[in-house]
C-alpha positions in Angstrom: 49.8 -76.5 -80.3 49.7 -74.8 -76.7 51.8 -71.6 -76.1 55.3 -72.8 -75.3 57.3 -71.5 -72.2 60.7 -71.5 -73.7 62.9 -73.4 -76.4 63.9 -75.9 -74.0 63.8 -77.2 -70.5 67.0 -78.5 -69.0 66.6 -80.8 -66.0 69.7 -81.3 -64.1 69.7 -84.5 -62.0 70.8 -85.1 -58.5 74.8 -85.2 -58.5 75.4 -88.9 -59.4 72.0 -89.9 -60.1 71.0 -91.6 -63.4 67.9 -92.7 -65.2 69.1 -96.5 -64.2 69.0 -95.1 -60.5 65.5 -94.2 -61.1 64.6 -97.4 -62.6 66.4 -99.5 -59.9 64.5 -97.6 -57.3 61.2 -98.2 -59.1 60.4 -94.5 -59.5 61.3 -93.8 -63.3 57.5 -93.6 -64.4 56.5 -91.5 -61.5 59.5 -89.1 -62.1 59.0 -88.7 -65.7 55.6 -88.1 -65.5 55.8 -84.4 -64.7 58.2 -84.0 -67.8 56.0 -85.8 -70.1 53.2 -83.5 -68.8 55.3 -80.5 -69.5 56.4 -81.6 -72.9 53.8 -79.4 -74.9 55.2 -76.5 -73.3 58.7 -76.7 -74.6 60.3 -77.6 -78.0 62.8 -79.8 -76.2 63.2 -81.3 -72.8 67.1 -82.0 -71.9 67.9 -84.3 -69.3 71.5 -84.1 -67.9 72.2 -87.4 -66.1 75.1 -89.2 -64.7 74.5 -92.4 -66.1 76.3 -94.3 -68.9 75.1 -95.1 -72.4 72.5 -97.4 -71.1 70.6 -94.3 -70.1 69.2 -93.6 -73.4 67.7 -97.3 -73.7 66.0 -96.7 -70.6 64.6 -93.5 -71.7 63.3 -94.8 -74.9 61.4 -97.5 -73.0 60.1 -95.1 -70.1 58.2 -92.6 -72.5 55.8 -93.1 -75.3 57.0 -92.9 -78.9 55.2 -89.7 -79.5 57.4 -87.8 -77.2 60.7 -89.6 -78.0 61.7 -86.4 -80.3 61.0 -84.1 -77.6 63.5 -85.7 -75.2 67.3 -85.0 -75.5 69.5 -87.1 -73.1 72.9 -85.8 -72.0 74.6 -88.6 -69.9 78.3 -89.6 -69.0 78.8 -91.9 -72.2 82.3 -91.6 -72.0 82.4 -92.9 -68.2 84.5 -90.0 -66.9 85.1 -89.5 -63.3 82.0 -87.4 -62.0 83.6 -84.3 -61.1 85.2 -84.2 -64.4 82.2 -84.8 -66.3 80.0 -82.5 -64.3 82.6 -79.9 -65.0 81.9 -80.3 -68.8 78.1 -79.7 -68.2 77.8 -76.1 -69.5 79.5 -77.0 -72.8 77.4 -80.2 -73.1 74.2 -78.3 -72.4 75.1 -75.7 -74.9 75.9 -78.1 -77.7 72.5 -79.9 -77.0 70.9 -76.3 -77.7 72.3 -75.1 -81.0 69.4 -72.9 -81.8 67.7 -72.1 -78.4 67.1 -68.6 -77.4 64.9 -69.0 -74.4 65.8 -71.7 -71.7 64.5 -72.8 -68.4 67.1 -75.0 -66.1 65.7 -77.1 -63.3 67.4 -78.8 -60.7 65.6 -82.2 -59.3 67.2 -81.7 -56.1 69.4 -79.4 -54.4 72.2 -81.8 -54.2 74.5 -81.0 -57.3 72.6 -77.9 -57.7 76.2 -76.1 -58.4 76.1 -77.8 -61.6 72.9 -75.9 -62.4 74.2 -72.6 -61.0 77.3 -72.9 -63.4 75.4 -73.9 -66.6 73.3 -71.0 -66.3 75.6 -68.1 -66.7 77.4 -69.9 -69.3 74.4 -70.1 -71.6 73.4 -66.4 -70.8 77.0 -65.4 -71.9 75.7 -66.8 -75.4 73.0 -64.3 -75.3 70.4 -66.8 -74.4 67.8 -65.9 -71.9 67.8 -68.4 -69.1 65.8 -68.9 -66.1 67.0 -71.1 -63.2 64.7 -73.0 -60.9 66.4 -74.3 -57.8 64.0 -77.0 -56.7 64.5 -79.5 -53.8 62.2 -82.2 -52.6 63.8 -81.9 -49.1 65.9 -79.7 -47.1 69.2 -81.3 -48.1 71.4 -79.2 -45.8 69.3 -80.0 -42.9 68.8 -83.7 -44.0 72.7 -84.1 -44.2 73.4 -82.4 -40.9 70.8 -84.6 -39.2 72.8 -87.8 -40.7 76.2 -86.8 -40.4 76.5 -84.0 -37.9 76.3 -80.3 -38.1 80.0 -79.7 -38.0 80.6 -82.6 -40.7 82.1 -82.1 -44.1 79.2 -83.4 -45.8 76.8 -80.6 -43.8 79.4 -77.7 -44.7 79.6 -78.8 -48.4 75.7 -79.2 -48.6 75.2 -75.8 -47.3 77.6 -74.5 -49.5 76.2 -75.7 -52.5 72.6 -75.1 -51.5 73.6 -71.4 -51.1 75.3 -71.1 -54.3 72.3 -72.7 -56.2 69.4 -70.5 -54.1 71.7 -67.5 -54.5 71.7 -67.9 -58.3 68.2 -68.8 -58.7 65.4 -66.9 -60.3 63.0 -69.0 -58.5 63.3 -71.5 -55.3 61.0 -74.1 -54.9 60.4 -76.3 -51.9 57.8 -79.0 -51.3 56.6 -77.7 -47.7 56.3 -74.2 -46.4 58.5 -75.2 -43.7 61.3 -75.8 -46.2 60.4 -72.8 -48.2 60.5 -70.5 -45.2 64.0 -72.1 -44.1 65.5 -71.5 -47.4 64.2 -67.7 -47.7 65.6 -67.2 -44.1 69.1 -69.0 -44.5 69.9 -67.5 -47.8 68.2 -64.0 -47.4 65.9 -64.9 -50.6 63.1 -62.3 -51.4 59.8 -64.3 -50.7 58.6 -63.3 -54.2 61.5 -65.5 -55.5 60.0 -68.6 -53.6 57.3 -71.1 -54.5 55.7 -74.0 -52.7 55.2 -76.8 -54.9 54.6 -80.1 -53.1 55.4 -83.7 -54.4 52.7 -84.8 -56.5 51.0 -88.3 -56.9 50.4 -90.0 -60.2 46.8 -91.1 -60.9 46.7 -95.0 -60.4 45.2 -97.2 -62.9 43.1 -99.0 -60.1 40.3 -97.7 -58.0 41.4 -97.7 -54.1 40.0 -100.8 -52.4 37.6 -100.8 -49.5 38.7 -102.2 -45.9 36.9 -105.6 -46.5 38.5 -106.1 -50.0 42.1 -105.6 -48.8 44.6 -108.5 -47.5 43.6 -109.0 -43.9 46.4 -108.1 -41.4 48.9 -106.7 -43.9 50.8 -103.9 -42.6 53.0 -102.1 -45.2 56.0 -100.0 -45.0 58.0 -98.9 -48.1 61.3 -96.7 -48.3 64.9 -96.8 -47.5 66.3 -99.1 -44.7 68.3 -96.6 -42.8 68.4 -95.5 -39.3 66.6 -92.3 -39.8 63.6 -94.2 -41.0 63.3 -96.0 -37.7 61.9 -99.2 -39.2 62.8 -101.0 -35.9 60.3 -99.0 -34.2 57.7 -100.7 -36.5 59.0 -104.1 -35.9 59.1 -103.7 -32.1 55.4 -102.4 -32.3 54.4 -105.7 -33.9 56.2 -107.4 -31.2 54.1 -105.9 -28.6 50.7 -106.6 -30.2 48.8 -109.3 -28.2 49.7 -112.7 -29.5 46.1 -113.7 -30.4 46.1 -110.4 -33.0 49.7 -110.7 -33.8 49.0 -114.2 -35.3 47.1 -112.5 -37.9 49.2 -109.9 -38.9 52.0 -109.6 -41.4 54.6 -106.7 -41.8 55.6 -106.2 -45.1 59.0 -103.9 -45.6 59.5 -102.8 -49.2 63.0 -101.3 -49.7 66.7 -101.7 -49.2 69.5 -100.3 -47.5 72.2 -100.5 -44.8 70.0 -101.7 -42.0 68.5 -104.8 -43.8 70.4 -107.2 -42.0 70.2 -105.6 -38.7 66.2 -105.3 -39.1 66.1 -108.9 -40.4 67.9 -110.1 -37.3 65.7 -108.0 -34.9 62.5 -109.6 -36.6 64.1 -113.0 -36.0 64.7 -112.6 -32.5 61.5 -111.1 -31.6 59.7 -113.6 -33.6 57.7 -111.2 -35.6 56.0 -112.1 -38.9 57.9 -109.8 -41.4 58.4 -110.1 -44.9 61.3 -108.2 -46.5 61.0 -107.4 -50.2 63.4 -105.2 -52.4 62.2 -102.2 -54.0 59.5 -102.5 -56.5 58.4 -100.6 -59.8 56.0 -97.8 -59.1 52.8 -99.6 -60.5 53.7 -102.6 -58.3 54.2 -100.5 -55.4 50.9 -98.8 -55.8 49.2 -102.2 -56.1 50.7 -103.3 -52.8 49.5 -100.1 -51.2 46.0 -100.9 -52.6 46.1 -104.4 -51.0 47.5 -103.4 -47.5 45.3 -103.1 -44.6 47.5 -100.1 -43.1 50.5 -98.3 -44.0 52.9 -97.2 -41.5 55.7 -95.1 -41.2 57.9 -93.9 -38.1 60.7 -91.8 -39.5 62.6 -89.4 -37.3 62.7 -86.6 -40.1 61.3 -86.3 -43.7 60.9 -83.9 -46.4 57.5 -84.2 -48.1 57.4 -88.1 -48.1 56.3 -89.7 -51.4 55.5 -93.0 -50.1 53.2 -91.8 -47.5 51.3 -89.4 -49.9 51.2 -92.6 -52.3 49.9 -94.8 -49.8 47.1 -92.2 -48.9 46.3 -91.9 -52.8 45.7 -95.7 -52.8 43.1 -95.3 -49.9 45.6 -97.0 -47.5 44.7 -95.9 -43.6 48.2 -94.4 -42.6 49.8 -94.3 -39.3 52.8 -92.2 -39.1 55.1 -90.5 -36.4 54.4 -87.0 -35.5 57.8 -85.9 -36.5 59.0 -83.4 -38.8 57.8 -83.7 -42.3 55.7 -86.9 -41.7 53.4 -84.9 -39.2 52.8 -82.4 -41.8 51.1 -84.5 -44.5 48.6 -86.4 -42.0 45.6 -84.6 -40.9 45.1 -86.6 -37.7 41.7 -88.3 -37.3 40.9 -87.1 -40.8 43.3 -88.6 -43.1 45.2 -90.9 -40.8 46.8 -91.0 -37.5 49.6 -88.9 -36.2 51.2 -90.6 -33.1 54.3 -90.5 -30.9 57.4 -92.0 -32.2 57.5 -95.1 -29.9 56.7 -98.7 -30.3 54.0 -98.5 -27.6 52.0 -96.1 -29.4 52.2 -97.8 -32.9 51.4 -101.0 -31.2 48.3 -99.6 -29.8 47.1 -97.9 -33.1 47.8 -101.1 -35.0 45.7 -103.3 -32.4 42.8 -100.8 -32.5 42.8 -100.1 -36.2 42.9 -103.7 -37.2 39.9 -104.2 -35.0 37.8 -101.6 -36.8 37.5 -102.0 -40.6 34.9 -98.9 -40.7 37.3 -96.6 -39.1 40.1 -97.6 -41.5 37.5 -97.0 -44.4 36.9 -93.7 -43.2 40.6 -92.7 -42.9 41.7 -94.2 -46.0 38.8 -92.7 -48.2 39.3 -89.3 -46.7 43.2 -89.5 -47.5 42.5 -90.4 -51.0 40.0 -87.7 -51.6 42.5 -85.1 -50.1 45.4 -86.1 -52.0 44.0 -86.5 -55.3 42.2 -83.2 -55.0 45.4 -81.2 -53.6 48.6 -83.3 -55.0 47.3 -85.2 -58.1 49.6 -84.3 -61.1 46.7 -82.3 -62.6 46.8 -80.0 -59.6 50.6 -79.7 -59.4 51.3 -78.9 -63.2 49.8 -75.3 -63.2 52.0 -74.4 -60.2 55.1 -75.8 -62.1 54.4 -73.8 -65.4 54.1 -70.8 -63.3 57.1 -70.9 -61.7 58.9 -71.9 -65.0 57.4 -68.8 -66.7 58.2 -66.5 -63.6 61.8 -67.9 -63.7 62.3 -67.0 -67.3 60.4 -63.5 -67.2 62.6 -62.5 -64.2 65.8 -64.0 -65.5 69.1 -62.0 -65.4 70.0 -60.5 -68.4 72.4 -62.0 -70.9 76.0 -60.8 -70.6 78.1 -61.8 -73.8 81.3 -60.0 -72.6 81.3 -62.5 -69.5 81.5 -65.5 -71.7 82.7 -68.3 -69.4 85.1 -71.1 -70.6 84.4 -74.3 -68.5 
């Protein structure tokens, strides 16, 4: 058996998120892929979720039978109020680790990171050596300030929790260099305690199709239907395409959210050929990405956008807005196009790319090569392991005399 990192890895879910949430959003197989890959490095992997008793059945179905003995689920089986349940996290995690001496705790996102920050010293008070990895897929405080305003209670609370987590952590992990730099600057973190671990892509079972084998005229977007994603720009862009070309196009929007009704009305008013589909399981989403002639995204702000990376991995030529987060993942002219965030620019890109299948093939194949080489799970796993090892090695010493009661 490979040398283990520690007795247990404890994954603290985003506040309020359950395995059912992952299942409903279609990403459970992708999210669990990392922890299944890490399983040989730990005696036990504990998932602290906010779901009810149904989470256990979901977990059992999502992982292979040979790994079920490795995974331990802590969930809100008593259906307590979320804050009450989360306050019991330290004692619940301790009860799940009766014989553990070395533990790594990791957050799935910064949101709810205060729970992980409080589990850590509690376990240390029992003499365990515990390393804390503060991981976020995006800069939570910035995203919250963008959506609710810099002086909003949501933004202030997010910054306070983010600071508590990052200050307590042995390692702080971000998915982009700008995120890592921002966290280090905001919370005065020694750069040696930071790590850049981008979002990963899971190897698909299917080979990326060439342009001539894809569904002609199919333009795809996948993600939340919220204002920040600017899906309205994509609908306006298709509306501005010349009628002869537009008649050959179909914009498919996969996802849901509060903007669905508004976007549906916009498409109807403009007479744009749009198909709205709900969220899809990860493998079905990959299949659609392998069918589309083009993937488009016009968000105003992103972290390290998984859907764009996955579309690139499937060889779909991607056109994205040159905005924070999106512009960082596409090399203009090599793995896709970065263009201004306006309908006219997207309309022009759609028209020109649809007329040139060879160009789409060049961009799509280039994207697939780069993403699989640098962001495949096989490339990401060693970075994840190193961060866990560092966190445990540099963990604050246990202080039994300061045992906490929570």
